[in-house]
Backbone bond lengths (Angstrom), bond angles and torsions (degrees), N, CA, C in turn:
res aa  C-N    CA-C-N  psi(-1)  N-CA   C-N-CA  omega(-1)  CA-C   N-CA-C  phi
1 M - - - 1.488 - - 1.563 106.74 -
2 N 1.290 112.72 129.20 1.512 122.93 -177.79 1.526 106.94 -90.58
3 S 1.376 115.99 127.88 1.457 117.73 178.74 1.507 114.16 -66.79
4 N 1.378 115.71 -9.74 1.421 115.41 -178.81 1.554 111.51 -96.06
5 D 1.373 116.45 -1.68 1.453 123.41 175.27 1.507 110.10 -56.74
6 K 1.316 117.26 147.10 1.445 122.28 174.88 1.548 108.67 -65.61
7 L 1.363 118.03 132.65 1.432 121.26 172.70 1.489 109.41 -103.70
8 I 1.340 117.29 121.66 1.457 122.21 173.63 1.500 107.81 -106.43
9 V 1.353 118.44 126.66 1.363 124.34 179.57 1.586 108.00 -94.57
10 V 1.291 118.67 125.55 1.429 119.60 178.67 1.538 109.24 -112.15
11 A 1.250 121.87 114.36 1.479 124.93 173.30 1.514 110.81 -87.93
12 G 1.316 115.12 125.14 1.435 119.10 -175.56 1.487 110.98 85.80
13 G 1.287 117.11 28.25 1.498 121.72 -173.98 1.522 114.68 -67.01
14 G 1.319 115.82 -12.14 1.545 116.03 179.78 1.500 111.87 -86.34
15 G 1.297 118.85 -6.56 1.528 117.81 -178.83 1.543 110.63 -79.97
16 N 1.331 116.38 178.24 1.453 119.89 -178.70 1.548 112.98 -57.83
17 L 1.229 117.43 -56.08 1.506 122.23 177.62 1.456 113.21 -65.32
18 G 1.324 118.32 -36.74 1.438 124.78 177.47 1.455 112.92 -58.43
19 R 1.363 117.54 -47.82 1.452 125.27 179.14 1.558 111.18 -61.13
20 L 1.303 112.75 -45.60 1.515 116.13 178.29 1.547 109.91 -65.21
21 L 1.268 118.13 -37.00 1.470 123.28 179.06 1.503 108.71 -62.83
22 V 1.281 116.77 -48.60 1.589 120.28 179.49 1.511 107.92 -55.83
23 N 1.289 118.22 -49.83 1.488 121.47 179.11 1.507 113.15 -61.13
24 A 1.355 116.03 -36.70 1.506 116.30 -179.67 1.552 110.33 -73.56
25 V 1.264 117.44 -33.12 1.460 119.94 175.52 1.560 110.35 -65.11
26 L 1.378 115.30 -40.93 1.505 119.09 -178.21 1.504 112.66 -71.82
27 A 1.314 116.55 -10.88 1.479 119.07 174.73 1.490 110.97 -63.58
28 D 1.398 115.66 -23.85 1.491 121.33 174.11 1.553 107.38 -85.80
29 P 1.299 120.80 113.83 1.481 121.87 -177.72 1.475 114.11 -63.98
30 T 1.286 120.15 -10.40 1.469 125.05 -178.94 1.517 112.55 -95.76
31 A 1.335 115.88 2.59 1.492 120.49 -173.34 1.488 114.37 -107.28
32 R 1.311 119.94 145.57 1.484 125.43 168.85 1.497 106.87 -117.24
33 V 1.302 114.18 161.49 1.456 121.11 177.48 1.535 112.85 -134.44
34 R 1.295 113.88 136.56 1.448 121.05 169.92 1.520 109.78 -112.10
35 V 1.279 116.48 113.67 1.390 123.89 -179.92 1.461 113.36 -88.74
36 L 1.368 120.04 120.69 1.423 124.67 176.99 1.486 106.51 -96.85
37 A 1.312 119.39 121.04 1.479 120.26 177.21 1.545 108.33 -143.52
38 R 1.242 117.76 150.16 1.475 123.38 -179.47 1.553 106.43 -63.14
39 D 1.236 118.78 -42.22 1.466 122.10 -175.02 1.547 109.75 -134.09
40 P 1.348 118.75 86.55 1.426 122.72 -179.70 1.572 112.61 -65.17
41 S 1.296 119.47 -8.67 1.437 120.44 176.47 1.540 114.73 -82.59
42 K 1.300 115.66 -8.48 1.504 117.72 174.25 1.451 111.71 -62.47
43 A 1.341 117.50 142.53 1.431 122.66 -176.20 1.484 116.00 -51.23
44 E 1.380 113.73 -44.23 1.498 117.93 -177.25 1.488 112.38 -69.35
45 V 1.360 118.57 -24.42 1.453 120.84 -179.73 1.599 107.29 -86.97
46 K 1.310 116.74 -39.29 1.506 116.58 177.77 1.476 112.92 -65.02
47 A 1.317 116.53 -28.21 1.539 119.13 178.38 1.513 112.09 -64.90
48 L 1.326 116.42 -15.61 1.507 117.65 177.92 1.539 113.69 -85.47
49 A 1.315 117.06 -8.54 1.492 120.92 -176.15 1.507 111.23 -62.50
50 G 1.328 115.70 141.01 1.476 119.61 177.50 1.507 109.12 -175.19
51 D 1.323 117.29 -175.89 1.412 122.49 -174.20 1.493 114.64 -60.58
52 R 1.303 115.04 -30.57 1.483 120.75 179.50 1.535 116.68 -108.29
53 V 1.373 112.76 14.83 1.515 118.44 -175.43 1.539 103.81 -126.03
54 E 1.375 112.54 132.59 1.396 120.70 174.78 1.539 104.71 -118.83
55 L 1.383 116.38 132.73 1.429 122.47 179.02 1.544 107.91 -105.03
56 V 1.375 113.91 132.17 1.445 118.41 -176.89 1.493 109.50 -134.24
57 A 1.319 117.24 129.36 1.504 123.38 173.04 1.506 108.71 -68.35
58 F 1.377 113.88 121.40 1.468 117.87 178.23 1.470 111.31 -154.38
59 D 1.281 118.80 132.26 1.453 125.15 175.05 1.470 109.14 -109.06
60 A 1.335 118.68 114.93 1.445 123.51 -170.66 1.597 109.17 -70.13
61 V 1.234 118.82 -24.25 1.483 123.11 -175.65 1.523 108.31 -86.26
62 T 1.324 120.07 -49.50 1.392 124.39 -171.89 1.479 114.18 -94.30
63 G 1.366 119.75 -14.13 1.372 122.52 -179.57 1.527 116.87 -57.46
64 S 1.324 115.69 145.55 1.502 120.47 178.74 1.470 110.31 -85.73
65 D 1.320 113.20 169.94 1.524 119.54 176.36 1.494 108.78 -56.61
66 P 1.378 124.44 -49.56 1.448 124.73 177.98 1.527 109.18 -59.01
67 D 1.306 121.16 -37.53 1.461 120.32 176.79 1.539 113.52 -62.49
68 R 1.344 115.17 -36.65 1.415 120.62 -176.60 1.544 104.65 -73.70
69 A 1.282 119.09 -44.79 1.475 120.00 -177.88 1.479 113.62 -60.72
70 A 1.377 116.46 -38.61 1.466 121.94 177.53 1.575 110.67 -66.77
71 A 1.344 113.60 -37.64 1.422 120.75 -174.29 1.481 112.37 -65.64
72 V 1.330 118.87 -36.60 1.455 124.98 -177.71 1.530 114.80 -101.70
73 R 1.322 118.57 1.15 1.451 122.22 -174.55 1.575 107.55 -57.13
74 G 1.338 114.37 131.05 1.487 117.99 173.48 1.508 113.92 83.57
75 A 1.332 119.19 -0.09 1.493 123.61 -169.20 1.564 106.82 -72.45
76 Y 1.308 117.96 139.91 1.381 124.42 165.08 1.563 110.11 -81.60
77 A 1.338 115.21 -40.04 1.407 119.36 176.90 1.525 107.99 -148.82
78 V 1.362 119.74 148.42 1.426 124.43 177.00 1.533 104.85 -118.15
79 V 1.289 114.44 125.60 1.494 123.24 -179.99 1.533 108.31 -118.72
80 S 1.359 116.54 132.01 1.432 119.64 -178.80 1.549 106.73 -110.87
81 T 1.349 114.51 139.84 1.480 122.48 167.57 1.465 109.94 -122.65
82 L 1.322 115.97 23.55 1.524 123.52 -175.24 1.562 107.85 -65.22
83 Q 1.275 117.27 145.35 1.402 121.70 172.59 1.580 110.29 -130.64
84 G 1.302 116.75 158.58 1.460 119.03 -177.75 1.475 112.30 147.76
85 G 1.311 118.03 -162.49 1.492 122.03 -176.25 1.537 107.82 -90.20
86 P 1.340 117.72 -169.09 1.474 119.18 -177.38 1.466 117.59 -59.39
87 E 1.382 115.87 -26.92 1.422 119.36 177.78 1.535 109.92 -64.19
88 V 1.376 118.29 -20.72 1.417 120.43 179.63 1.532 106.48 -101.56
89 I 1.239 116.65 -57.37 1.515 124.59 -173.21 1.541 109.75 -55.88
90 V 1.297 114.32 -48.06 1.565 117.87 -178.53 1.541 110.83 -94.62
91 D 1.248 116.12 -62.73 1.483 117.28 -167.47 1.472 113.62 -66.91
92 A 1.317 118.53 -53.79 1.463 124.86 -175.89 1.539 110.67 -66.75
93 Q 1.362 115.54 -41.61 1.452 112.35 178.98 1.499 114.27 -73.67
94 L 1.356 121.55 -28.18 1.376 122.19 174.94 1.496 111.33 -66.44
95 A 1.326 117.83 -41.22 1.477 120.80 179.58 1.531 109.44 -64.94
96 L 1.342 114.18 -41.06 1.500 116.93 176.29 1.518 111.46 -64.85
97 L 1.250 116.89 -39.51 1.523 122.58 -175.92 1.606 103.43 -64.41
98 K 1.272 119.21 -45.88 1.493 121.22 -178.60 1.555 111.12 -64.37
99 A 1.318 115.96 -34.56 1.451 121.25 178.94 1.542 107.27 -66.38
100 A 1.370 116.00 -45.02 1.423 120.78 179.23 1.551 114.00 -58.61
101 K 1.294 112.85 -42.93 1.498 119.98 175.25 1.487 110.02 -57.98
102 A 1.359 117.04 -51.39 1.405 123.93 -175.92 1.491 110.91 -58.92
103 A 1.364 114.92 -33.89 1.440 121.75 -177.66 1.482 115.46 -77.66
104 G 1.345 114.66 -9.42 1.502 119.81 178.05 1.549 113.53 92.43
105 A 1.385 115.32 18.62 1.460 116.82 179.78 1.525 112.16 -71.44
106 R 1.270 115.57 155.16 1.493 120.96 -173.84 1.529 108.69 -79.29
107 R 1.356 117.49 -34.54 1.528 116.96 -179.35 1.516 106.98 -160.71
108 F 1.359 109.84 165.04 1.435 120.25 175.92 1.559 105.62 -129.42
109 I 1.349 116.38 134.59 1.461 123.85 178.98 1.526 108.72 -117.87
110 P 1.356 115.66 106.33 1.493 117.88 -179.62 1.534 113.00 -74.36
111 S 1.223 115.76 170.99 1.450 122.98 -175.48 1.523 111.33 -85.63
112 D 1.287 116.48 70.58 1.513 122.97 175.09 1.513 111.89 -87.13
113 Y 1.382 114.64 -79.06 1.491 119.04 175.63 1.461 114.72 46.46
114 S 1.334 115.68 61.16 1.482 122.45 -172.63 1.541 107.76 -151.16
115 Y 1.328 112.23 -170.09 1.459 118.95 172.31 1.589 103.95 -76.80
116 N 1.351 114.51 -175.30 1.404 117.92 -168.35 1.555 110.11 -79.47
117 I 1.291 113.02 102.28 1.434 122.14 -173.25 1.570 110.72 -75.28
118 F 1.337 114.21 -11.82 1.502 114.47 -176.91 1.527 110.44 -90.50
119 T 1.287 120.68 -17.63 1.453 120.63 174.76 1.494 114.49 -101.95
120 L 1.333 115.43 -3.55 1.488 119.88 173.96 1.474 108.95 -80.48
121 P 1.403 117.65 122.32 1.368 122.34 176.81 1.515 116.14 -57.78
122 P 1.327 118.39 146.02 1.501 121.56 178.55 1.492 112.69 -54.66
123 G 1.313 115.93 145.39 1.531 118.53 174.56 1.527 112.57 90.15
124 I 1.314 117.62 -8.46 1.487 117.37 175.15 1.503 114.56 -75.60
125 N 1.356 112.10 -44.95 1.516 116.67 177.73 1.519 104.80 -143.65
126 V 1.304 111.85 121.36 1.454 119.90 -177.80 1.493 113.96 -64.14
127 N 1.376 115.83 -29.56 1.500 121.59 179.24 1.535 105.43 -68.29
128 S 1.326 121.09 -46.58 1.435 120.69 176.31 1.530 114.89 -62.54
129 D 1.329 114.75 -33.74 1.532 120.19 177.00 1.528 107.40 -62.28
130 W 1.281 120.04 -45.76 1.446 121.85 177.57 1.561 112.41 -56.00
131 R 1.311 115.98 -42.49 1.499 121.53 -178.50 1.460 110.25 -68.27
132 R 1.306 116.33 -35.07 1.505 118.53 178.60 1.554 109.45 -68.01
133 T 1.337 111.79 -40.63 1.487 116.39 176.95 1.477 111.82 -56.83
134 L 1.290 115.41 -47.43 1.525 118.31 175.79 1.491 111.92 -55.64
135 A 1.397 113.26 -49.40 1.536 117.35 -177.96 1.502 110.29 -55.56
136 E 1.381 116.15 -41.82 1.491 117.93 -174.03 1.564 107.30 -68.42
137 R 1.340 118.23 -39.32 1.447 119.59 -178.09 1.532 112.18 -72.62
138 A 1.314 115.07 -28.51 1.426 121.15 -179.63 1.587 115.63 -76.08
139 E 1.309 114.34 -16.97 1.447 120.84 -179.12 1.521 109.00 -60.18
140 A 1.329 117.31 -34.31 1.459 121.56 -175.55 1.538 109.83 -67.91
141 E 1.345 117.21 -19.94 1.430 120.89 -176.16 1.556 114.50 -90.45
142 V 1.312 114.62 -11.31 1.500 118.52 -172.32 1.571 106.75 -77.50
143 T 1.309 115.10 136.54 1.463 123.26 176.10 1.539 106.74 -138.54
144 E 1.308 119.96 -179.26 1.367 128.17 -177.72 1.651 109.33 -61.90
145 T 1.260 113.27 -28.74 1.519 121.75 -177.27 1.511 113.30 -101.87
146 F 1.312 120.81 -13.62 1.421 124.59 -175.25 1.519 110.76 -127.91
147 E 1.317 117.78 123.61 1.506 124.65 -175.15 1.474 109.36 -114.01
148 V 1.293 115.39 148.11 1.473 123.12 164.48 1.536 106.87 -117.25
149 V 1.384 117.37 117.57 1.445 121.42 -176.12 1.450 109.76 -115.71
150 H 1.378 116.27 128.46 1.447 125.91 179.09 1.512 109.54 -100.60
151 V 1.385 114.92 109.02 1.521 119.28 178.41 1.460 107.86 -87.98
152 M 1.302 116.02 121.55 1.540 120.38 174.53 1.536 110.02 -132.29
153 Q 1.363 111.90 129.78 1.396 120.07 -171.22 1.542 112.26 -128.44
154 G 1.265 119.66 10.67 1.491 123.70 -176.40 1.460 108.96 88.17
155 I 1.378 116.10 -133.35 1.447 117.25 174.42 1.534 109.68 -116.82
156 F 1.351 112.68 162.53 1.466 117.91 -176.70 1.516 112.81 -75.22
157 A 1.321 115.25 128.78 1.451 119.52 174.54 1.546 108.74 -85.22
158 D 1.305 111.73 74.91 1.461 121.95 -172.96 1.501 110.71 -142.73
159 P 1.332 121.31 128.62 1.394 122.06 -175.68 1.557 115.67 -56.11
160 Y 1.406 115.22 -37.01 1.466 117.34 -179.09 1.482 110.69 -66.59
161 V 1.365 117.32 -44.78 1.551 118.74 -178.32 1.498 109.82 -66.96
162 L 1.356 114.16 -42.95 1.475 118.10 -176.96 1.509 110.68 -66.55
163 G 1.351 115.36 -30.96 1.489 120.54 172.93 1.521 111.62 -66.42
164 F 1.252 116.27 -39.55 1.497 118.99 178.07 1.513 111.23 -67.15
165 L 1.356 118.23 -35.84 1.371 122.29 178.90 1.592 111.93 -76.07
166 G 1.330 114.33 -9.42 1.457 116.54 179.64 1.540 113.38 83.07
167 V 1.363 116.04 9.18 1.446 120.75 -177.30 1.499 114.63 -82.78
168 L 1.329 115.49 -46.45 1.458 124.39 -172.35 1.493 110.19 -119.92
169 D 1.341 119.89 120.86 1.365 129.32 175.45 1.516 110.46 -119.91
170 L 1.362 117.53 92.42 1.379 119.87 -172.83 1.535 115.44 -72.54
171 E 1.329 111.48 -29.21 1.515 118.40 177.91 1.516 109.36 -62.19
172 K 1.314 118.96 -40.87 1.453 121.37 -175.58 1.603 109.32 -97.51
173 G 1.303 113.33 -6.97 1.519 117.98 179.80 1.580 109.55 70.00
174 L 1.274 121.93 42.37 1.392 129.74 -173.61 1.568 115.38 -121.17
175 V 1.269 113.99 137.75 1.486 120.61 165.99 1.492 106.59 -117.55
176 R 1.343 112.78 118.01 1.538 120.32 -178.23 1.481 111.60 -103.36
177 Y 1.296 119.50 142.63 1.467 121.35 179.55 1.479 110.26 -154.20
178 W 1.413 111.12 165.63 1.476 121.06 179.58 1.563 106.96 -115.73
179 G 1.286 116.85 155.55 1.427 120.22 179.33 1.468 114.01 82.03
180 D 1.336 118.05 -147.88 1.528 118.35 179.46 1.502 112.89 -99.53
181 G 1.317 114.69 -0.27 1.464 114.12 175.00 1.480 117.32 83.20
182 K 1.393 116.08 -2.53 1.453 120.55 -168.09 1.549 110.11 -104.48
183 T 1.387 118.46 -0.87 1.433 118.70 -178.36 1.550 109.50 -72.77
184 P 1.356 119.21 135.38 1.482 119.28 179.28 1.583 107.39 -68.68
185 I 1.388 111.64 148.56 1.450 122.55 -177.66 1.531 104.59 -134.08
186 D 1.330 112.97 135.21 1.565 118.41 173.83 1.597 107.05 -89.99
187 W 1.395 110.48 138.01 1.440 118.29 -175.06 1.508 108.10 -130.96
188 T 1.400 116.01 136.69 1.514 118.47 175.67 1.500 105.00 -152.95
189 T 1.332 116.69 145.69 1.457 121.19 -178.86 1.522 109.06 -78.28
190 W 1.318 113.78 164.80 1.470 122.22 176.04 1.563 109.43 -56.44
191 E 1.373 110.89 -52.83 1.465 118.77 -174.27 1.535 113.38 -59.50
192 D 1.340 116.93 -41.61 1.496 120.62 176.18 1.479 112.42 -68.61
193 T 1.346 117.39 -34.17 1.456 118.45 174.38 1.440 114.37 -62.75
194 A 1.360 116.69 -39.75 1.500 124.73 177.91 1.545 108.18 -64.61
195 R 1.272 113.33 -40.61 1.529 116.79 -175.09 1.575 109.19 -68.19
196 F 1.351 114.05 -46.06 1.462 114.44 176.32 1.514 114.14 -65.60
197 T 1.248 120.32 -33.32 1.481 123.30 177.22 1.464 108.47 -67.89
198 A 1.306 120.80 -45.86 1.416 122.52 -179.75 1.510 112.87 -62.56
199 A 1.392 114.19 -37.24 1.452 115.62 174.71 1.509 117.61 -63.93
200 A 1.399 112.42 -37.00 1.417 121.95 176.76 1.515 108.51 -63.70
201 A 1.316 117.85 -47.98 1.466 124.50 -177.13 1.498 109.16 -55.67
202 L 1.328 118.69 -45.23 1.481 124.14 -172.22 1.556 111.64 -84.77
203 D 1.276 117.17 -12.29 1.533 118.95 -174.13 1.402 115.21 -55.99
204 D 1.333 118.18 133.75 1.499 125.98 177.90 1.561 108.48 -77.92
205 R 1.299 112.93 -30.22 1.475 119.92 -177.32 1.524 114.74 -79.67
206 P 1.288 118.11 160.72 1.501 118.79 170.47 1.558 107.59 -58.98
207 V 1.332 119.25 139.23 1.358 125.26 178.34 1.609 111.12 -109.48
208 P 1.341 117.94 135.97 1.481 118.05 -177.76 1.542 106.89 -56.42
209 T 1.312 112.69 151.48 1.471 119.34 176.81 1.517 111.28 -65.85
210 L 1.332 117.22 -40.87 1.456 125.62 172.13 1.472 110.25 -102.02
211 L 1.309 116.63 107.72 1.481 118.82 -174.87 1.588 102.85 -110.11
212 F 1.381 110.77 102.23 1.444 117.93 176.33 1.449 112.79 -94.98
213 V 1.414 116.57 126.15 1.462 121.64 -177.51 1.573 104.46 -139.05
214 A 1.294 115.45 153.22 1.443 116.79 179.94 1.570 108.81 -167.23
215 G 1.342 110.84 154.81 1.473 117.86 177.79 1.527 111.04 -93.27
216 D 1.304 117.84 -32.08 1.482 120.21 -174.23 1.551 111.57 -160.12
217 R 1.291 117.03 165.80 1.428 120.49 171.55 1.471 107.66 -141.94
218 Q 1.356 119.16 116.22 1.436 126.29 -172.78 1.515 106.91 -146.14
219 D 1.275 118.63 146.85 1.466 121.25 170.80 1.535 107.15 -78.02
220 V 1.342 114.13 166.20 1.473 116.72 -172.70 1.528 110.62 -67.42
221 L 1.296 122.10 -35.31 1.476 125.05 176.77 1.479 110.20 -57.43
222 S 1.347 118.37 -45.57 1.435 123.74 178.84 1.508 108.78 -68.41
223 F 1.364 118.19 -39.39 1.416 117.98 -179.07 1.505 111.33 -60.79
224 A 1.303 117.51 -43.52 1.480 122.06 179.93 1.512 109.68 -54.74
225 K 1.350 117.33 -49.80 1.467 119.01 -177.70 1.512 111.99 -68.99
226 I 1.307 119.22 -40.14 1.451 121.10 177.25 1.499 112.44 -61.68
227 W 1.326 115.13 -47.39 1.455 118.55 -176.94 1.610 108.56 -67.34
228 G 1.273 115.62 -38.89 1.456 119.28 178.43 1.556 111.27 -64.76
229 D 1.256 117.94 -42.09 1.454 120.65 179.25 1.520 112.42 -68.24
230 A 1.312 118.76 -35.42 1.456 124.52 -178.77 1.502 111.96 -73.13
231 T 1.335 115.27 -31.34 1.488 119.21 -177.25 1.586 111.26 -100.70
232 G 1.286 117.09 -4.87 1.432 116.01 179.07 1.470 113.70 77.23
233 R 1.345 118.62 15.11 1.461 120.61 -175.37 1.551 107.84 -135.83
234 A 1.319 117.08 109.49 1.470 120.99 176.90 1.494 113.10 -60.70
235 L 1.330 114.98 130.86 1.446 120.75 178.73 1.486 113.61 -103.70
236 K 1.249 119.87 133.21 1.508 123.87 178.85 1.497 105.85 -81.53
237 L 1.357 111.78 151.27 1.508 118.63 178.02 1.575 107.07 -103.78
238 E 1.330 116.15 138.74 1.430 124.16 171.13 1.484 112.95 -130.33
239 R 1.363 114.81 112.23 1.388 123.05 -179.19 1.585 106.22 -83.64
240 L 1.293 116.18 121.65 1.535 120.03 -177.84 1.477 114.71 -88.16
241 G 1.368 118.28 -13.89 1.417 118.47 -176.12 1.508 112.71 150.30
242 S 1.268 116.17 -179.12 1.520 122.82 175.57 1.467 107.66 -78.86
243 L 1.418 113.20 171.24 1.381 119.63 175.96 1.615 110.64 -68.80
244 A 1.237 114.62 -32.16 1.520 119.51 176.83 1.593 107.11 -63.20
245 E 1.281 114.22 -42.83 1.481 118.49 -177.80 1.531 110.42 -71.31
246 L 1.283 117.60 -30.83 1.488 122.60 173.63 1.499 107.94 -62.23
247 Q 1.357 116.61 -49.25 1.498 119.69 -179.21 1.534 109.57 -60.45
248 A 1.307 116.30 -44.08 1.511 118.01 -179.58 1.541 112.10 -65.25
249 E 1.273 118.85 -36.05 1.437 123.61 179.53 1.545 110.80 -68.45
250 A 1.336 111.75 -43.66 1.508 115.75 175.33 1.534 112.00 -57.28
251 H 1.262 116.57 -49.59 1.431 123.19 -179.88 1.543 112.02 -60.44
252 R 1.328 114.05 -39.24 1.447 117.38 178.28 1.476 115.75 -65.04
253 R 1.313 115.45 -45.37 1.476 123.71 178.51 1.545 110.01 -63.09
254 L 1.363 117.19 -42.83 1.421 117.57 177.87 1.468 113.67 -64.60
255 A 1.304 117.35 -38.95 1.503 119.79 177.55 1.545 112.65 -65.87
256 A 1.325 112.63 -36.28 1.478 116.92 -177.86 1.508 113.40 -77.59
257 E 1.318 117.29 -33.57 1.564 118.42 -176.14 1.528 105.64 -138.77
258 P 1.301 120.17 66.61 1.476 120.68 -177.82 1.522 110.66 -59.68
259 G 1.305 122.44 -30.16 1.441 124.17 -177.26 1.533 114.74 -85.53
260 N 1.394 116.89 -4.57 1.427 121.77 -179.01 1.517 110.04 -106.11
261 M 1.227 120.20 90.40 1.541 120.33 -173.95 1.522 112.22 -65.40
262 Y 1.296 114.76 -23.92 1.459 119.27 -177.33 1.570 111.57 -73.58
263 A 1.337 114.91 -14.05 1.500 120.56 178.28 1.451 109.16 -80.70
264 W 1.363 120.18 -32.31 1.427 119.42 -170.70 1.603 114.39 -126.73
265 L 1.328 118.86 -21.11 1.414 118.81 -178.87 1.542 113.57 -59.73
266 P 1.385 117.87 -42.74 1.404 116.08 179.74 1.555 112.81 -55.45
267 L 1.316 116.70 -41.18 1.466 121.72 178.06 1.531 112.90 -64.58
268 M 1.355 117.71 -32.40 1.421 121.34 175.55 1.593 109.66 -64.03
269 Y 1.315 112.55 -48.99 1.497 116.17 173.41 1.496 112.83 -59.70
270 A 1.246 116.15 -40.12 1.490 120.22 179.60 1.570 110.70 -60.32
271 R 1.326 115.84 -37.27 1.461 118.98 173.73 1.527 114.93 -57.59
272 G 1.306 114.15 -40.55 1.407 122.19 -179.36 1.535 109.19 -72.20
273 V 1.353 115.97 -41.54 1.471 117.97 -176.60 1.519 110.85 -71.72
274 F 1.269 121.36 -42.09 1.476 121.50 -171.98 1.528 113.68 -95.28
275 G 1.368 113.74 -12.06 1.485 118.38 -179.71 1.459 112.60 -82.01
276 G 1.331 121.85 -13.83 1.489 126.16 173.69 1.538 110.50 71.36
277 Q 1.360 118.94 21.34 1.448 120.01 -179.90 1.571 109.37 -103.87
278 A 1.216 120.31 3.06 1.431 122.64 -176.24 1.504 115.44 -127.15
279 L 1.346 116.91 29.15 1.404 121.98 178.32 1.524 109.79 -67.78
280 L 1.361 115.36 147.50 1.441 117.31 177.87 1.521 114.89 -71.00
281 G 1.279 116.13 153.28 1.417 122.87 174.64 1.555 111.18 -75.92
282 P 1.261 118.93 -169.04 1.453 125.53 -178.27 1.551 106.82 -53.20
283 L 1.323 115.70 130.00 1.481 120.31 -176.79 1.514 113.59 -75.02
284 E 1.288 116.32 149.26 1.472 123.88 179.90 1.572 108.61 -109.88
285 N 1.277 120.00 20.37 1.428 121.63 179.08 1.451 115.04 -53.69
286 A 1.285 116.76 -40.51 1.487 121.47 -174.73 1.522 111.02 -69.10
287 R 1.306 116.49 -13.95 1.516 119.71 174.38 1.484 112.52 -60.97
288 Y 1.346 112.44 -33.08 1.501 119.96 -178.39 1.552 108.90 -123.52
289 P 1.346 114.37 80.64 1.480 120.01 -169.64 1.540 112.55 -68.93
290 D 1.292 115.44 -20.42 1.492 119.26 -179.14 1.558 108.11 -71.75
291 I 1.300 120.66 -13.89 1.472 124.90 -178.47 1.534 106.40 -100.17
292 Q 1.314 116.92 111.85 1.442 123.52 174.82 1.582 108.60 -108.38
293 P 1.312 118.44 87.61 1.430 119.27 -174.93 1.474 118.31 -64.40
294 L 1.341 117.02 146.62 1.469 120.45 -176.28 1.577 113.18 -70.84
295 T 1.282 112.25 141.75 1.460 117.74 172.20 1.522 110.75 -78.42
296 V 1.312 118.13 175.56 1.498 116.88 -179.35 1.607 107.40 -64.49
297 A 1.282 116.27 -38.18 1.452 119.20 -179.90 1.539 111.39 -57.65
298 Q 1.358 114.52 -47.22 1.429 122.69 -173.87 1.502 107.49 -69.16
299 A 1.351 116.68 -39.69 1.543 117.39 -179.62 1.518 109.21 -67.82
300 A 1.319 119.67 -38.56 1.455 122.36 176.32 1.512 111.06 -60.52
301 A 1.357 114.77 -45.85 1.476 118.57 -177.60 1.523 109.59 -62.56
302 K 1.256 116.97 -35.97 1.448 122.59 -179.55 1.561 110.76 -63.68
303 V 1.342 114.37 -41.98 1.470 121.58 -179.73 1.578 107.81 -64.24
304 R 1.343 112.26 -40.16 1.432 115.54 -179.48 1.472 112.76 -64.39
305 N 1.307 117.48 -41.20 1.496 123.90 -176.64 1.612 109.10 -78.15
């Protein structure tokens, strides 16, 4: 290991996207990774260990200022894949961002990885609202030598995520949607999101504050046909209601179970997906020509295989 190699610090490196990101960074032979995880002894975190990987126990919420300073010391870039409530998304990430800046890091990439949170009106999705709050507070930390980069790729073209959102039910062979189904949607795989994020973290050039990348743009009706054709299994369509009914149902579930985010958060994301207010801006895919992201058809075929 060369001490001059770029060090990328990944907070939350033990999660699904975090692990993919670590491997994407390591595809560059001149890079090293420091994985920050609450429990580095977990099997999925231990599996990341290697000559160019350092595992560090770190709790983003309870960690002290000295803990944060040590966690990001020597970093070229700090990338977060942390998830949680505002105490994580806003407070913990802002504290880690400030520590990264103080340590001389080139940039901080917060845990956005979503549709365009900056064109989505307030109140549609509380999770997006938290991320915008972080972005607003982070603006004060940006300088000519320290960047904050928001990676946004639409929604993940992944059966697990689409199942969580209530869009794709492979067991029943259903694609569910709200509205007329004709609103364009941006789609990108987990793996391609990780690759674009790793490229942005390692970039020697200034990186745009809003880094829009995507594998495809299709409305949900087209998605159902493309996914069905690629997997050899026709998917039935189920319209759940109008966008107004979606809004009412999201509010109803939130009022009924405010402490159960799994009851209402998928509907909040659905409002952003089907409402057409969170489409990505001009894509920056060409900035990283070695990355050829999968289309919906290619992502579906990969799942089939």
